[in-house]
N, C-alpha and C positions, 0 to 999 in steps of 0.2 A: 758923376751919376744924377740924372735930375727926374723926377717924377711929377710930372702934369699937374696942375691941378684940376684940369676934367676928369683922369683916370683917379684923383684923389676922391675926390665928388662923389665919383661911382661906385668906388668902392664902399666909402661910408654907406649911403643909399641902398647898396646890397644888403646890407648888415641889419637896417631898420630904416624904414620908410620917415626919413627923417628929414629937412631941407638941410644943405650945408651952405656956411658961409663961406665966400672965396680963401679968408684969413684962416678958418678951422681946416681948409683943403689945404692951405700953403705948410701951416703947421704940422700935418699929419705927412707931409710929403719929406719935411727936412727931417721929421723923428725918425721916419723911415729910412733916407740916407744917413743918419747916425748910426742906426741899428747894421745898415747893411755893411758897413766900411768897418763896423766892428766885428763884424761877422768874415770878412772877406778877409783879414786880417787876422785872424785865428786862424780861416782856412788854408791861407799859404805857409804859417808856422806849421802847422800840420802835417801837410806836404813835405817842406822841409825835413823835418823830424824823421822822414819816412824816406828820405834820400832823393825824391823825385822833384823835378822842376814844374812837372803839371798837376794842378790841382785838378782831381777827381770828385764824384757827387758824393763818394764815400768821407771825405775830408771837411765837405760842407757839412752832411748830417752830423761826421763827429765834432765840427765846432759848433753845432748847435745843442750838442747834449754836456 
């Protein structure tokens, strides 16, 4: 999964009216990718613990708690 630089710039700009550098937007995308990967791994583990092959929204919520 890759987050576009443009999307990252938009995300930062919506949080505050600031200019965003290209490398700042790229770094945010990389951090979000790492975080999403960690959450995905935990989500899969939770679904497997419950004896399911399908990941559900509740598994994602549980992974974040």
